[in-house]
A tleap script that builds the chain and sets N, CA, C and O, in Angstrom:
source leaprc.protein.ff14SB
mol = sequence {
  NMET ARG LEU THR ALA SER PHE TRP VAL SER
  ALA TYR LEU ALA ARG LEU ARG LEU ALA ASP
  ILE PRO ALA PHE VAL THR ALA HIE GLY ASP
  ASP THR GLY GLY SER VAL LEU VAL LYS LEU
  ASN THR LEU ASP GLY GLN ALA VAL ALA LEU
  THR ARG SER PHE ASP LEU THR SER GLY ALA
  ARG VAL TRP VAL GLU LEU ALA ARG GLY ASP
  GLU ALA GLU VAL ASP ALA ALA ILE GLY ARG
  GLN ARG GLY PHE ASP PRO ASP LEU TRP VAL
  ILE GLU VAL GLU ASP ARG GLN GLY ARG HIE
  LEU LEU ASP GLU PRO GLY LEU SER CASP
}
set mol.1.N position { 2.003 -77.295 -50.565 }
set mol.1.CA position { 0.859 -78.061 -49.995 }
set mol.1.C position { -0.350 -77.866 -50.875 }
set mol.1.O position { -0.548 -76.793 -51.445 }
set mol.2.N position { -1.146 -78.884 -50.984 }
set mol.2.CA position { -2.354 -78.822 -51.807 }
set mol.2.C position { -3.491 -78.594 -50.934 }
set mol.2.O position { -3.683 -79.110 -49.833 }
set mol.3.N position { -4.384 -77.576 -51.688 }
set mol.3.CA position { -5.754 -77.250 -50.976 }
set mol.3.C position { -6.547 -78.562 -51.000 }
set mol.3.O position { -6.380 -79.460 -51.824 }
set mol.4.N position { -7.458 -78.559 -49.962 }
set mol.4.CA position { -8.487 -79.628 -50.078 }
set mol.4.C position { -9.490 -79.173 -51.120 }
set mol.4.O position { -9.597 -78.000 -51.477 }
set mol.5.N position { -10.241 -80.214 -51.599 }
set mol.5.CA position { -11.217 -79.852 -52.666 }
set mol.5.C position { -12.246 -78.895 -52.201 }
set mol.5.O position { -12.641 -77.962 -52.902 }
set mol.6.N position { -12.720 -79.171 -50.870 }
set mol.6.CA position { -13.773 -78.353 -50.405 }
set mol.6.C position { -13.376 -76.859 -50.156 }
set mol.6.O position { -14.212 -75.965 -50.294 }
set mol.7.N position { -12.227 -76.635 -49.829 }
set mol.7.CA position { -11.671 -75.302 -49.661 }
set mol.7.C position { -11.568 -74.669 -51.093 }
set mol.7.O position { -12.020 -73.541 -51.294 }
set mol.8.N position { -11.034 -75.324 -51.979 }
set mol.8.CA position { -10.881 -74.795 -53.399 }
set mol.8.C position { -12.371 -74.389 -53.942 }
set mol.8.O position { -12.585 -73.282 -54.437 }
set mol.9.N position { -13.277 -75.290 -53.815 }
set mol.9.CA position { -14.550 -75.174 -54.270 }
set mol.9.C position { -15.238 -73.884 -53.689 }
set mol.9.O position { -15.803 -73.058 -54.406 }
set mol.10.N position { -15.135 -73.789 -52.303 }
set mol.10.CA position { -15.613 -72.564 -51.635 }
set mol.10.C position { -15.043 -71.303 -52.167 }
set mol.10.O position { -15.746 -70.323 -52.413 }
set mol.11.N position { -13.683 -71.341 -52.352 }
set mol.11.CA position { -13.034 -70.117 -52.794 }
set mol.11.C position { -13.398 -69.789 -54.385 }
set mol.11.O position { -13.494 -68.635 -54.802 }
set mol.12.N position { -13.562 -70.826 -55.114 }
set mol.12.CA position { -13.952 -70.652 -56.520 }
set mol.12.C position { -15.461 -70.036 -56.563 }
set mol.12.O position { -15.740 -69.058 -57.256 }
set mol.13.N position { -16.390 -70.713 -55.751 }
set mol.13.CA position { -17.799 -70.158 -55.720 }
set mol.13.C position { -17.710 -68.639 -55.295 }
set mol.13.O position { -18.468 -67.820 -55.814 }
set mol.14.N position { -16.812 -68.286 -54.384 }
set mol.14.CA position { -16.773 -66.953 -53.823 }
set mol.14.C position { -16.343 -65.934 -54.889 }
set mol.14.O position { -16.899 -64.841 -55.005 }
set mol.15.N position { -15.360 -66.331 -55.635 }
set mol.15.CA position { -14.796 -65.606 -56.757 }
set mol.15.C position { -15.829 -65.264 -57.840 }
set mol.15.O position { -15.915 -64.158 -58.374 }
set mol.16.N position { -16.683 -66.436 -58.135 }
set mol.16.CA position { -17.734 -66.215 -59.075 }
set mol.16.C position { -18.767 -65.297 -58.539 }
set mol.16.O position { -19.207 -64.394 -59.250 }
set mol.17.N position { -19.187 -65.484 -57.293 }
set mol.17.CA position { -20.244 -64.577 -56.788 }
set mol.17.C position { -19.697 -63.022 -56.960 }
set mol.17.O position { -20.463 -62.137 -57.341 }
set mol.18.N position { -18.396 -62.782 -56.668 }
set mol.18.CA position { -17.827 -61.371 -56.811 }
set mol.18.C position { -18.031 -61.001 -58.057 }
set mol.18.O position { -18.214 -59.794 -58.212 }
set mol.19.N position { -18.058 -61.759 -59.115 }
set mol.19.CA position { -18.043 -61.347 -60.405 }
set mol.19.C position { -19.512 -61.418 -60.881 }
set mol.19.O position { -19.756 -61.100 -62.045 }
set mol.20.N position { -20.525 -61.823 -60.042 }
set mol.20.CA position { -22.000 -61.884 -60.490 }
set mol.20.C position { -22.238 -62.827 -61.361 }
set mol.20.O position { -23.040 -62.662 -62.281 }
set mol.21.N position { -21.506 -64.036 -61.157 }
set mol.21.CA position { -21.688 -65.212 -62.162 }
set mol.21.C position { -22.285 -66.370 -61.260 }
set mol.21.O position { -21.653 -66.886 -60.338 }
set mol.22.N position { -23.440 -66.684 -61.590 }
set mol.22.CA position { -24.174 -67.754 -60.871 }
set mol.22.C position { -23.417 -69.228 -61.052 }
set mol.22.O position { -23.030 -69.671 -62.133 }
set mol.23.N position { -23.303 -69.824 -59.890 }
set mol.23.CA position { -22.791 -71.292 -59.919 }
set mol.23.C position { -23.385 -72.037 -58.754 }
set mol.23.O position { -23.882 -71.543 -57.741 }
set mol.24.N position { -23.259 -73.242 -59.050 }
set mol.24.CA position { -23.940 -74.237 -58.078 }
set mol.24.C position { -23.211 -75.509 -58.097 }
set mol.24.O position { -22.766 -76.007 -59.131 }
set mol.25.N position { -23.093 -76.055 -56.854 }
set mol.25.CA position { -22.540 -77.448 -56.695 }
set mol.25.C position { -23.603 -78.347 -57.068 }
set mol.25.O position { -24.653 -78.368 -56.426 }
set mol.26.N position { -23.370 -79.198 -58.210 }
set mol.26.CA position { -24.338 -80.313 -58.587 }
set mol.26.C position { -24.119 -81.581 -58.135 }
set mol.26.O position { -24.995 -82.444 -58.085 }
set mol.27.N position { -22.731 -81.758 -57.729 }
set mol.27.CA position { -22.342 -83.072 -57.265 }
set mol.27.C position { -21.252 -82.832 -56.171 }
set mol.27.O position { -20.205 -82.270 -56.494 }
set mol.28.N position { -21.451 -83.208 -54.987 }
set mol.28.CA position { -20.585 -82.941 -53.930 }
set mol.28.C position { -19.574 -84.147 -53.821 }
set mol.28.O position { -19.999 -85.251 -53.480 }
set mol.29.N position { -18.344 -83.963 -54.084 }
set mol.29.CA position { -17.426 -85.021 -54.099 }
set mol.29.C position { -16.681 -85.204 -52.734 }
set mol.29.O position { -17.194 -84.654 -51.759 }
set mol.30.N position { -15.618 -85.862 -52.572 }
set mol.30.CA position { -14.914 -86.037 -51.434 }
set mol.30.C position { -14.314 -84.687 -50.999 }
set mol.30.O position { -13.733 -83.985 -51.826 }
set mol.31.N position { -14.460 -84.276 -49.583 }
set mol.31.CA position { -13.977 -82.987 -49.218 }
set mol.31.C position { -12.435 -82.887 -49.341 }
set mol.31.O position { -11.904 -81.850 -49.738 }
set mol.32.N position { -11.778 -83.908 -49.018 }
set mol.32.CA position { -10.410 -83.786 -49.126 }
set mol.32.C position { -9.698 -83.803 -50.284 }
set mol.32.O position { -8.955 -82.881 -50.623 }
set mol.33.N position { -9.922 -85.024 -51.054 }
set mol.33.CA position { -9.104 -85.381 -52.197 }
set mol.33.C position { -9.857 -85.482 -53.386 }
set mol.33.O position { -9.289 -85.970 -54.363 }
set mol.34.N position { -11.197 -85.059 -53.501 }
set mol.34.CA position { -11.967 -85.216 -54.789 }
set mol.34.C position { -11.424 -84.351 -55.877 }
set mol.34.O position { -10.813 -83.325 -55.577 }
set mol.35.N position { -11.614 -84.711 -57.168 }
set mol.35.CA position { -11.331 -83.889 -58.209 }
set mol.35.C position { -12.435 -82.880 -58.356 }
set mol.35.O position { -13.469 -82.986 -57.697 }
set mol.36.N position { -12.226 -81.886 -59.225 }
set mol.36.CA position { -13.229 -80.906 -59.406 }
set mol.36.C position { -13.495 -80.892 -60.977 }
set mol.36.O position { -12.526 -80.821 -61.732 }
set mol.37.N position { -14.701 -80.953 -61.445 }
set mol.37.CA position { -15.052 -80.624 -62.794 }
set mol.37.C position { -15.967 -79.504 -62.959 }
set mol.37.O position { -16.924 -79.414 -62.190 }
set mol.38.N position { -15.759 -78.540 -63.979 }
set mol.38.CA position { -16.607 -77.336 -64.057 }
set mol.38.C position { -17.346 -77.404 -65.279 }
set mol.38.O position { -16.747 -77.500 -66.350 }
set mol.39.N position { -18.741 -77.357 -65.209 }
set mol.39.CA position { -19.411 -77.337 -66.393 }
set mol.39.C position { -19.974 -75.871 -66.504 }
set mol.39.O position { -20.677 -75.319 -65.658 }
set mol.40.N position { -19.545 -75.343 -67.681 }
set mol.40.CA position { -20.019 -73.950 -68.159 }
set mol.40.C position { -21.305 -74.085 -69.087 }
set mol.40.O position { -21.247 -74.538 -70.230 }
set mol.41.N position { -22.336 -73.694 -68.542 }
set mol.41.CA position { -23.586 -73.570 -69.268 }
set mol.41.C position { -23.821 -72.112 -69.728 }
set mol.41.O position { -23.997 -71.187 -68.935 }
set mol.42.N position { -23.810 -71.982 -71.066 }
set mol.42.CA position { -24.015 -70.595 -71.726 }
set mol.42.C position { -25.483 -70.410 -71.903 }
set mol.42.O position { -25.851 -69.451 -72.580 }
set mol.43.N position { -26.402 -71.244 -71.356 }
set mol.43.CA position { -27.824 -70.894 -71.384 }
set mol.43.C position { -28.474 -70.683 -72.671 }
set mol.43.O position { -29.471 -69.966 -72.749 }
set mol.44.N position { -27.924 -71.314 -73.771 }
set mol.44.CA position { -28.331 -71.397 -75.119 }
set mol.44.C position { -28.390 -72.919 -75.646 }
set mol.44.O position { -28.419 -73.201 -76.844 }
set mol.45.N position { -28.403 -73.800 -74.674 }
set mol.45.CA position { -28.403 -75.136 -74.962 }
set mol.45.C position { -27.027 -75.769 -75.179 }
set mol.45.O position { -26.848 -76.958 -75.445 }
set mol.46.N position { -26.105 -74.869 -75.039 }
set mol.46.CA position { -24.677 -75.428 -75.297 }
set mol.46.C position { -23.880 -75.483 -73.931 }
set mol.46.O position { -24.178 -74.720 -73.012 }
set mol.47.N position { -22.868 -76.400 -73.826 }
set mol.47.CA position { -22.025 -76.275 -72.504 }
set mol.47.C position { -20.731 -76.841 -72.878 }
set mol.47.O position { -20.525 -77.399 -73.956 }
set mol.48.N position { -19.821 -76.672 -71.903 }
set mol.48.CA position { -18.341 -77.121 -71.857 }
set mol.48.C position { -18.084 -77.696 -70.511 }
set mol.48.O position { -18.423 -77.066 -69.509 }
set mol.49.N position { -17.526 -78.811 -70.432 }
set mol.49.CA position { -17.104 -79.473 -69.226 }
set mol.49.C position { -15.486 -79.475 -69.223 }
set mol.49.O position { -14.827 -80.035 -70.100 }
set mol.50.N position { -14.960 -78.814 -68.183 }
set mol.50.CA position { -13.505 -78.665 -68.073 }
set mol.50.C position { -13.099 -79.399 -66.699 }
set mol.50.O position { -13.763 -79.347 -65.664 }
set mol.51.N position { -11.922 -80.073 -66.871 }
set mol.51.CA position { -11.331 -80.710 -65.716 }
set mol.51.C position { -9.839 -80.391 -65.570 }
set mol.51.O position { -9.156 -79.962 -66.501 }
set mol.52.N position { -9.415 -80.615 -64.419 }
set mol.52.CA position { -7.945 -80.327 -64.028 }
set mol.52.C position { -7.138 -81.621 -64.609 }
set mol.52.O position { -7.564 -82.773 -64.521 }
set mol.53.N position { -5.966 -81.265 -65.187 }
set mol.53.CA position { -5.121 -82.289 -65.662 }
set mol.53.C position { -3.649 -81.847 -65.527 }
set mol.53.O position { -3.402 -80.757 -65.012 }
set mol.54.N position { -2.706 -82.616 -65.951 }
set mol.54.CA position { -1.293 -82.030 -65.968 }
set mol.54.C position { -0.825 -81.878 -67.374 }
set mol.54.O position { -1.115 -82.710 -68.234 }
set mol.55.N position { -0.071 -80.774 -67.626 }
set mol.55.CA position { 0.517 -80.554 -68.805 }
set mol.55.C position { 1.701 -81.563 -68.962 }
set mol.55.O position { 2.605 -81.443 -68.136 }
set mol.56.N position { 1.816 -82.498 -69.868 }
set mol.56.CA position { 2.780 -83.494 -69.986 }
set mol.56.C position { 4.222 -82.952 -70.274 }
set mol.56.O position { 5.234 -83.583 -69.968 }
set mol.57.N position { 4.229 -81.627 -70.939 }
set mol.57.CA position { 5.529 -81.076 -71.074 }
set mol.57.C position { 6.083 -80.489 -69.996 }
set mol.57.O position { 7.242 -80.763 -69.687 }
set mol.58.N position { 5.292 -79.552 -69.235 }
set mol.58.CA position { 5.816 -78.849 -68.161 }
set mol.58.C position { 5.516 -79.427 -66.733 }
set mol.58.O position { 6.208 -79.139 -65.757 }
set mol.59.N position { 4.502 -80.211 -66.689 }
set mol.59.CA position { 4.139 -80.739 -65.441 }
set mol.59.C position { 3.250 -79.977 -64.620 }
set mol.59.O position { 2.881 -80.345 -63.505 }
set mol.60.N position { 2.860 -78.758 -65.259 }
set mol.60.CA position { 1.949 -77.912 -64.591 }
set mol.60.C position { 0.454 -78.329 -64.557 }
set mol.60.O position { -0.023 -79.097 -65.392 }
set mol.61.N position { -0.223 -77.801 -63.586 }
set mol.61.CA position { -1.693 -78.340 -63.574 }
set mol.61.C position { -2.278 -77.232 -64.442 }
set mol.61.O position { -1.955 -76.045 -64.385 }
set mol.62.N position { -3.299 -77.851 -65.362 }
set mol.62.CA position { -3.991 -76.960 -66.400 }
set mol.62.C position { -5.432 -77.454 -66.450 }
set mol.62.O position { -5.761 -78.601 -66.150 }
set mol.63.N position { -6.255 -76.505 -66.848 }
set mol.63.CA position { -7.651 -77.019 -67.050 }
set mol.63.C position { -7.819 -77.374 -68.552 }
set mol.63.O position { -7.399 -76.648 -69.453 }
set mol.64.N position { -8.463 -78.543 -68.746 }
set mol.64.CA position { -8.588 -78.976 -70.199 }
set mol.64.C position { -10.035 -79.359 -70.470 }
set mol.64.O position { -10.783 -79.687 -69.549 }
set mol.65.N position { -10.419 -79.314 -71.727 }
set mol.65.CA position { -11.777 -79.610 -71.991 }
set mol.65.C position { -12.232 -80.898 -72.126 }
set mol.65.O position { -11.737 -81.558 -73.039 }
set mol.66.N position { -13.101 -81.429 -71.390 }
set mol.66.CA position { -13.411 -82.758 -71.294 }
set mol.66.C position { -14.554 -83.101 -72.430 }
set mol.66.O position { -14.592 -84.160 -73.057 }
set mol.67.N position { -15.465 -82.025 -72.577 }
set mol.67.CA position { -16.617 -82.203 -73.546 }
set mol.67.C position { -17.110 -80.716 -73.867 }
set mol.67.O position { -17.046 -79.761 -73.092 }
set mol.68.N position { -17.587 -80.718 -75.093 }
set mol.68.CA position { -18.154 -79.445 -75.534 }
set mol.68.C position { -19.322 -79.749 -76.548 }
set mol.68.O position { -19.261 -80.703 -77.324 }
set mol.69.N position { -20.423 -78.851 -76.493 }
set mol.69.CA position { -21.488 -79.025 -77.413 }
set mol.69.C position { -22.811 -78.974 -76.770 }
set mol.69.O position { -23.021 -78.196 -75.840 }
set mol.70.N position { -23.768 -79.820 -77.253 }
set mol.70.CA position { -25.152 -79.823 -76.847 }
set mol.70.C position { -25.043 -80.171 -75.305 }
set mol.70.O position { -24.335 -81.084 -74.878 }
set mol.71.N position { -25.792 -79.372 -74.547 }
set mol.71.CA position { -25.789 -79.467 -73.041 }
set mol.71.C position { -26.117 -81.101 -72.657 }
set mol.71.O position { -25.518 -81.665 -71.741 }
set mol.72.N position { -26.985 -81.670 -73.355 }
set mol.72.CA position { -27.371 -82.973 -72.988 }
set mol.72.C position { -26.112 -83.969 -73.247 }
set mol.72.O position { -25.940 -84.940 -72.509 }
set mol.73.N position { -25.343 -83.715 -74.202 }
set mol.73.CA position { -24.188 -84.573 -74.565 }
set mol.73.C position { -23.310 -84.303 -73.561 }
set mol.73.O position { -22.756 -85.298 -73.095 }
set mol.74.N position { -22.958 -83.027 -72.991 }
set mol.74.CA position { -22.018 -82.710 -72.070 }
set mol.74.C position { -22.360 -83.341 -70.661 }
set mol.74.O position { -21.560 -83.920 -69.926 }
set mol.75.N position { -23.689 -83.119 -70.431 }
set mol.75.CA position { -24.216 -83.898 -69.190 }
set mol.75.C position { -23.983 -85.259 -69.245 }
set mol.75.O position { -23.680 -85.847 -68.207 }
set mol.76.N position { -24.090 -85.930 -70.430 }
set mol.76.CA position { -23.817 -87.512 -70.472 }
set mol.76.C position { -22.401 -87.728 -70.200 }
set mol.76.O position { -22.058 -88.697 -69.522 }
set mol.77.N position { -21.507 -86.864 -70.697 }
set mol.77.CA position { -20.016 -87.046 -70.562 }
set mol.77.C position { -19.718 -86.776 -68.966 }
set mol.77.O position { -18.963 -87.550 -68.376 }
set mol.78.N position { -20.220 -85.854 -68.391 }
set mol.78.CA position { -20.146 -85.608 -66.898 }
set mol.78.C position { -20.604 -86.849 -66.087 }
set mol.78.O position { -19.937 -87.179 -65.107 }
set mol.79.N position { -21.780 -87.601 -66.467 }
set mol.79.CA position { -22.278 -88.649 -65.775 }
set mol.79.C position { -21.361 -89.911 -66.023 }
set mol.79.O position { -21.295 -90.781 -65.155 }
set mol.80.N position { -20.720 -90.006 -67.096 }
set mol.80.CA position { -19.669 -91.084 -67.352 }
set mol.80.C position { -18.519 -90.894 -66.370 }
set mol.80.O position { -18.037 -91.826 -65.726 }
set mol.81.N position { -18.119 -89.658 -66.296 }
set mol.81.CA position { -16.871 -89.266 -65.381 }
set mol.81.C position { -17.324 -89.614 -63.982 }
set mol.81.O position { -16.525 -90.215 -63.265 }
set mol.82.N position { -18.493 -89.309 -63.527 }
set mol.82.CA position { -18.948 -89.542 -62.168 }
set mol.82.C position { -19.034 -91.063 -61.941 }
set mol.82.O position { -18.785 -91.517 -60.824 }
set mol.83.N position { -19.381 -91.872 -62.973 }
set mol.83.CA position { -19.305 -93.347 -62.959 }
set mol.83.C position { -17.867 -93.802 -62.637 }
set mol.83.O position { -17.675 -94.736 -61.859 }
set mol.84.N position { -16.918 -93.180 -63.202 }
set mol.84.CA position { -15.573 -93.626 -62.963 }
set mol.84.C position { -15.113 -93.044 -61.507 }
set mol.84.O position { -14.391 -93.689 -60.746 }
set mol.85.N position { -15.580 -91.855 -61.242 }
set mol.85.CA position { -14.998 -91.199 -60.008 }
set mol.85.C position { -15.971 -90.729 -59.165 }
set mol.85.O position { -16.333 -89.559 -59.293 }
set mol.86.N position { -16.542 -91.553 -58.182 }
set mol.86.CA position { -17.551 -91.192 -57.247 }
set mol.86.C position { -17.182 -90.000 -56.310 }
set mol.86.O position { -18.063 -89.349 -55.749 }
set mol.87.N position { -15.779 -89.720 -56.150 }
set mol.87.CA position { -15.399 -88.587 -55.389 }
set mol.87.C position { -15.429 -87.235 -56.078 }
set mol.87.O position { -15.120 -86.206 -55.477 }
set mol.88.N position { -15.794 -87.255 -57.312 }
set mol.88.CA position { -15.752 -86.022 -58.203 }
set mol.88.C position { -16.822 -84.957 -57.757 }
set mol.88.O position { -17.992 -85.225 -57.485 }
set mol.89.N position { -16.265 -83.752 -57.725 }
set mol.89.CA position { -17.171 -82.522 -57.594 }
set mol.89.C position { -17.612 -82.099 -58.931 }
set mol.89.O position { -16.866 -82.161 -59.908 }
set mol.90.N position { -18.856 -81.656 -58.978 }
set mol.90.CA position { -19.294 -81.029 -60.257 }
set mol.90.C position { -19.813 -79.756 -59.976 }
set mol.90.O position { -20.772 -79.680 -59.208 }
set mol.91.N position { -19.232 -78.535 -60.578 }
set mol.91.CA position { -19.719 -77.217 -60.397 }
set mol.91.C position { -20.314 -76.806 -61.698 }
set mol.91.O position { -19.725 -76.979 -62.765 }
set mol.92.N position { -21.501 -76.253 -61.595 }
set mol.92.CA position { -22.179 -75.698 -62.852 }
set mol.92.C position { -22.171 -74.254 -62.779 }
set mol.92.O position { -22.786 -73.664 -61.891 }
set mol.93.N position { -21.434 -73.596 -63.760 }
set mol.93.CA position { -21.488 -72.197 -63.850 }
set mol.93.C position { -22.363 -71.787 -65.021 }
set mol.93.O position { -22.330 -72.359 -66.110 }
set mol.94.N position { -23.166 -70.737 -64.720 }
set mol.94.CA position { -24.069 -70.303 -65.730 }
set mol.94.C position { -23.810 -68.938 -66.183 }
set mol.94.O position { -23.995 -68.026 -65.376 }
set mol.95.N position { -23.394 -68.667 -67.407 }
set mol.95.CA position { -23.082 -67.341 -67.844 }
set mol.95.C position { -23.057 -67.273 -69.461 }
set mol.95.O position { -22.327 -67.913 -70.218 }
set mol.96.N position { -23.887 -66.482 -69.730 }
set mol.96.CA position { -24.321 -66.186 -71.346 }
set mol.96.C position { -22.955 -65.765 -71.992 }
set mol.96.O position { -22.806 -66.042 -73.183 }
set mol.97.N position { -22.062 -65.198 -71.401 }
set mol.97.CA position { -20.824 -64.763 -71.937 }
set mol.97.C position { -19.746 -65.668 -72.048 }
set mol.97.O position { -18.730 -65.407 -72.692 }
set mol.98.N position { -19.957 -66.834 -71.377 }
set mol.98.CA position { -19.020 -67.904 -71.294 }
set mol.98.C position { -17.854 -67.705 -70.299 }
set mol.98.O position { -16.762 -68.248 -70.469 }
set mol.99.N position { -18.122 -66.946 -69.312 }
set mol.99.CA position { -17.078 -66.573 -68.257 }
set mol.99.C position { -16.982 -67.715 -67.261 }
set mol.99.O position { -18.045 -68.122 -66.791 }
set mol.100.N position { -15.874 -68.272 -66.888 }
set mol.100.CA position { -15.803 -69.419 -65.765 }
set mol.100.C position { -14.592 -68.903 -64.934 }
set mol.100.O position { -14.417 -69.556 -63.905 }
set mol.101.N position { -13.821 -68.007 -65.116 }
set mol.101.CA position { -12.696 -67.346 -64.418 }
set mol.101.C position { -11.557 -68.393 -64.055 }
set mol.101.O position { -10.684 -68.121 -63.231 }
set mol.102.N position { -11.622 -69.590 -64.716 }
set mol.102.CA position { -10.520 -70.513 -64.502 }
set mol.102.C position { -9.101 -70.213 -65.150 }
set mol.102.O position { -8.078 -70.849 -64.895 }
set mol.103.N position { -9.205 -69.119 -66.047 }
set mol.103.CA position { -7.967 -68.557 -66.613 }
set mol.103.C position { -7.301 -67.505 -65.689 }
set mol.103.O position { -6.245 -66.948 -65.991 }
set mol.104.N position { -7.969 -67.275 -64.570 }
set mol.104.CA position { -7.373 -66.119 -63.662 }
set mol.104.C position { -6.331 -66.602 -62.636 }
set mol.104.O position { -6.344 -67.760 -62.221 }
set mol.105.N position { -5.487 -65.744 -62.263 }
set mol.105.CA position { -4.412 -66.231 -61.334 }
set mol.105.C position { -5.103 -66.736 -59.977 }
set mol.105.O position { -6.036 -66.118 -59.464 }
set mol.106.N position { -4.575 -67.892 -59.452 }
set mol.106.CA position { -4.974 -68.456 -58.368 }
set mol.106.C position { -6.025 -69.720 -58.730 }
set mol.106.O position { -6.241 -70.672 -57.979 }
set mol.107.N position { -6.592 -69.522 -59.972 }
set mol.107.CA position { -7.487 -70.612 -60.486 }
set mol.107.C position { -6.959 -71.336 -61.606 }
set mol.107.O position { -7.299 -72.485 -61.889 }
set mol.108.N position { -6.106 -70.635 -62.253 }
set mol.108.CA position { -5.388 -71.348 -63.474 }
set mol.108.C position { -4.222 -72.252 -63.172 }
set mol.108.O position { -3.887 -73.161 -63.932 }
set mol.109.N position { -3.578 -71.959 -61.971 }
set mol.109.CA position { -2.438 -72.858 -61.739 }
set mol.109.C position { -2.664 -73.844 -60.454 }
set mol.109.O position { -1.792 -74.653 -60.137 }
savepdb mol mol.pdb
quit
């Protein structure tokens, strides 16, 4: 059974809070079936946008990099994605150390 987007986002934000990592919903997508994009802002003018995809070899769900570099360029890439998918959630994580927790059990799979 697949989790709803709003449930996953709530759980993700709670995990980030427990690790003292600030995060904000910057675009609220469809509560049930919306996709989730995570923007990691390292607070130095740089950012990374990560989105869920499927590994073509194993079929597993994985996080892949959509864009990396200057924050304005990453924001532009996110804007383009929102243009294609109005149901998209965007979570902005702010961490100078580059932590996003998406590689941890329960979030990585």
